[in-house]
Each structure stands twice: as C-alpha cells, then as structure tokens.
N, C-alpha and C positions, 0 to 999 in steps of 0.2 A: 449329190453322191447317189451312186447306183450300188445298192447292197446285194450280196448274193450269199446264200448258205451252201457250204460244201460238206457233204457226208462222206466223201471218199478222197483220199489224197491224190488219186490219179487226176481229179479234175482241178487240182491246185498246182500240180507239178509244172504246167507251162508258166506259172508265175514265180517259180522258185528264184530266179535270178533278180526280178524286180523286188521280191520279198526280201532278199538278203541286202540288196542296194538300199532299200528304204530302211532296213534295220540300222545300218550304218549311221543314219540321220535321225534315228528314233529317240523317243523319250528315255528309253533304256535299251542300251546296246550290250547284250550279253550272249555267250556262246550257247546258252540254253534256249535261245529264241531263234536261232538259225534254222532255215527250212529243213535241212537234212538232219539235224539233231532231233527236231520235233517229229519228223517223219519216222526215224528209228525208234524214238520213244513210243510213238503210236503202235508200231508193229509189235511191240511186246507188252503194251499197256503199262509202260512204266516198269518193266521187269516183273510184271505180275501184280503190281499194286492195285489195279483196278480190274476185277474179274469181268465186270460188265460195264460197257460205256459205249456211247455213240458219238462219232465225230460231228462236230457242229461248228466248223470254222466260218467265220463270216469275213468276207472281203469287201472292200468299198473302192469303186473307180469313180474318177471324175475326168471327163473328156478322154476317156480310154486309158487313163493312167492310174495306177495302183496308188491309192492314198491312205489306206488303212487296212489293217488285219486284226481281227480278234480271234486269236488262236484258242478256240474253246472246244470243250467236250461236254457231253451230257450224261450225268450219272447220279447215283444216290450218294450224297456226300457223307461225311463222317457223323453228321447230326441226324441222318436218316431222312434228309430233305432231297427231293428231285432238284438238282442244281446244275448250273452251267459253270464249270471250272476252267481254269487256264490249263492248256496242254502242257504237260511237263510236271503238273502237280502230283504229289507233294514232296515226296521223299528225296528224289535224286536230281532235282533241278532247282539250284539254290536261288535264282533270281528269275522272275517272270513278269510279264506285263503286256499291255497292248503293244502293237507294232504300228507306230504313227509318228509323223513328225510333230514337234511341239506345237507349231502354228496351226496344225490341223486337228489337234486333240479335241477341243471343245465341241465343234460341229460333227466330228466323227463320232464322239461318244453319245451325243444327243441323237444322231441318226441311228446308231447301232442299238440303243436302247428302244427307240421306236420300232425298229425292225425286229428285234427279239420279242417285243410285246405282241406284235401282230403276226409275225411269220416264223418265229423261232419254234423250237420243239414245244408241243402243246402243253406238257404237264410240268415245265420247269417252274419252281417257286422262288428260287434264290440264285443270285449270283454269289459265288464263294471263291474269292480270288486270293490265293495264298502265295507268299514269297514275293510280294511287291516291295521294291526297295522304299525305304522310308522317305526318300527324297523324290519319289515319282510323283509327277503332277496328276496322274490318274486318280490318286486318293482324294484330293480336293475336288476334282472334277466329277468324280462319281458321287461324292457326297452331295455336292450342289445339284446335280441332275436328279438324283434319287429323291432328294427333299422336295424338289419342284413337282414331282409326280406323286408325292404322298407315300413313297415307299420308304421302308425302314433301312437306315444305313448304320452299320457298327463297324468299328476298326479296333484292332488290338495288335499288340506286339507279338509277333509269332516267335522269332528267335533273334538272338544277336548274330551278327556276321562280322567278326573281327578282321582287321586288315592292318598291314604295316605300310606306312608312306616310305618310300624308299629314296635316298640320296643317290648321288652319282658314284659313290665308292663304298666299298664294304667297311672300310675302317670308320668312315663318318657314321654309317649305320650303327655299328657296334658302340661307338661313343655315345649314341642317343639313347641306349637302353640301361637298365639297372646294372650298376657295377658288378654285382655278384653274378648276374646272368652272363654279362659280357665276359667275365673270367671263366665261367664254365664253358661257354662256347669256344673260346680260344683254347681252353685246356683240352677239350675233347677232340677238336680238329687237329691240334698238335700231337696228341697221343696217336690218333690214327695215322697221321702222316709219318710219324717216327717208328711205327710198329715194325717189328721184324717180319711179320706176315704182311705181304703186300695188300694195301688197301686203295682201292680207286673207285671213282664213280664215272658213269658214262650215260649219254642220252641215246634213246632208241630212235633211229631215223630211217631204218630200212623196213619197207613194207613187207619184204618176204620173211622177216623174222618176227613180225608183229604178234601173230597169234601165239607163238611160242613164248615171247616175252610176256604177253598178258597172262598166259597160263601160270608162268613163274610168279607174276604179280599176284594173282588169285591165291597161289599157295602161301605167299607171305601174309596176305590179308587174313587167311583162315587161322593164323597163329592167335588172333584175337576172337574169343568165343562169340562175341556180339557180331563181328564181321563175318564169321563163318555162318551164322544163322542167316545174315542178310544175303549171302551169296548163293541163292537158290539158282537152280538152272536157268530159268528166265532172266534173272539179274545178270548172271554171267554173260548170257547172249546180249543183254542190253549194253552192258559195259564194253564188250568187245566191239559191238557195232558203233558205239560212241567213239572208241578209240580209232577205229578205221576211218570214220567220217572226219574226226579231227585231224588225223594224219593227212588225208587227202586234201583237207582244207588248209593245211599249213599251220594248224594251231594246237597240234598235240605236243605236250612236253612231258614225256615218260622217261624216268631216270632210275637208275639202280646203283646202289653202293655194293661193291664186292669186297669180301675179305677172303684172301687166299683163293681167289677165283670163284667163290660161292656167294651167291646173293644173300646179302645180310639185311637189305632194306630196299624198298622201292616207293616212288612217289608218282602219282598220276595227276598231272596238272594241265591247264590249257594256257597257252601263250597267245593271248587275244587282247586286242584294244590297248596295246602297250602296257599290259600288266600280267602277272602270272596269277592264275586262279587255282588254288590248291584243292583238288577234287577228292583225292583218296590217298591212302598210304598203307604200307604194310612192313612189318619187321619180323625177322627170324630171331626168336629169343635166345637161340644158341649162341648168338654173337653179342649178347647184352653187354659184355665187358668192353666192347668198342663203341658203345652208345650209338648204334648205326643210324637210329632214326634222327637224332640230334645232329649228327655229322652230316647226313644227307640234306637235311633241311637247311643247315648252314651253308652248305655248298649251293644249295638252290637259291638262297637269298643272295649270296655272293654273285652268282651268275646274273641274277636279275639287276643288281646294281651295276654290275659291269657292262651289261647290255642295254642300259638306259631305260629299263622298265620303271614305271612310276610308282608301283606298289605290288606288294604281294597280298592277295586277297584269300584268307583262310576260309572264307565263306561260312556257312552256318555252323553254329556250335560254339559253346563257351568253354571248351577244354582248357585246363590250366596252362599247358605248354604254349599255347598261342600267345598269351599275355606275357609269359616269361621270355618270348622272343620279341616283346615290344609292340604287340598288337593293340589297336584301339577299336572300340566298339562302333559299329553302325547296326542299324536294325532292318530286319525284313518284317513286313506286316501282313496281316490277314484283314482283307476288307469284305464285308458281307452286306448284300442287299436283299431284302425280303419284299416281295410285291404283294 
C-alpha cells in the first residue's frame, strides 16, 4: 500500500467519489463519514468545537486504487495531549471510524500506524478515537496492533446509542412496545388528528425553501435552553451546511408538525442506508397541549415502517423518551492509544 498524508481538503477532492464508493462497503457506513459531510465539518471545525486543529487525513492506494482512508486531524485532545482524532469528533458526529473494507482492515491499520509513527505529525502522542461503534472491528484490530508495538491501548464506553428495530407496518411496531406507551402514542396521535385546529406534518424537499425551513428549525431548537446554548453562530452554519449536503445527496429527512399553520415541532434526520437516523429536534412549548414532539416522532416512525426502513436510530444519548418508544441500547466507544 502507498500511504499519503493530506493537510488540505483540496488535495483529497479528486478522491471524493472513490471515498464514498468505498464507504458503502466499509466496516462502518454512516452519513458522518461521507466526504462532503466531513468537508463541511472541517470548514467550521465542528461548528467551533476545535478552535485549533490541523488536517491529517491519510489515504492508502494499491495499484492506483483507493483502499483505505484514515480521516484524521491533529489537535490537543480533552486530556491535554497532542493527539490524532477522527474527523467529526466529538459532539456532532455520532458514528465515526476508519474507511476501509473489512478484508483490507488489518494490513491497512498496520501500514497506517507505521506511516503515522514515521511520517505523521511530529508531536502526536496519542490516537484518541471517539464514537466508534461497539461492533466495529477497528477496536480489536487497533488493540492487537498497539500491543504488538508496546503502545498502551485503552477502551471505554462513551455513550449509549439507542435504536428501534422496525417491522414492516406501524401496528406491529406498536404491538411490540410497552402497553402503556402504546396507548399514549395512539391517544396523542388520535387527539391531534381529531383536533378542531388543523394539525398536519410534512417533509421538506424543496432546496429553494431549505434555508428558511432551517431557520424555523433553529427557532424551535432554541425553546430548549441547552440547545439554545449549543446553537452558536458557527454551529448554525455547520448544521445548515449539513442539511444542504444531505439534501443534495438525497439523504435529508427534515419534517415539521404544524398546528393551525404554525410550526409546533421539527425533526432533522438522515434517511441513509435503509434506516432513519434521528439527528436533532425542536418543539414550540406553546403547543404542548398537542404533544407535538411525540406526535411528530410517531409519524416519523410510522413513515419509516411504511417505507421499509429497517430501524430508527436515535443515535447518542440516553434520554428517557427514546426507551418509551421501545428503543434498545447499543454503544459507541472511545479507543485511545498512547505511544
């Protein structure tokens, strides 16, 4: 394998199609690993999460064919250590990993660590890879390779990432969850449907209205004080860029619930890899009597069932409502190597 270090996205741009094609066959295929998503992320440094960072993407070719990408950047990590982290880390990209086919992972990883040790950024002391899916083979491969070099490897659970396996129809889904919660979902959907004030939900599909719709979505998010603090100006730019990229790529799923023609709730998801990925949401508390968040989520899950999606992925976070809708846990991990 021939390895190359990239410190500017312009030098990687010619590989964008090969990058995404390989991602579809990679050990982890997630929207947060697509070329354009990570390019957008880098332009705002994660919506301002990393004030200082240096791009350190490593690509590997074999017979002029792209066979691996380590989407990395160099920064001082949360522990104060000069480290190589995965692009997208940490807060706004729920699943991250190397981009490589399973059959190529062992030799790609060995070659990558050799390359980083000899030709990577001079002062890096650690690999600090957060949001690796617990099922990723990168974890075992990294542990084995680090141990062989005498480097220290540690892994820890970072966060749960609940998900709902979905059947082919909504009624079967409802029958699978707790009886009390099933009753609540049905009651709230029925009350909204029978309200004298018209209640409807819709998907955003028109690029010409996307910016206005995202502005409305941000307004809903700011009803929550924690989300209001999260929505700095760089973060707004980041989320808008992500929405545009997802819309152009055909995997944006942005929906609103309106009550009397006014937006009462919004949900920003990705429709990718035959599942819906729940990215963020917002609710106008003035409409709490209609339970707009629950009603919109129920319609979202119903849509996913009816359109053959295999699961609804709530992604990171153990908020109670996720489990009330029948979510099961899986984990994302933090793997750290110190040389």
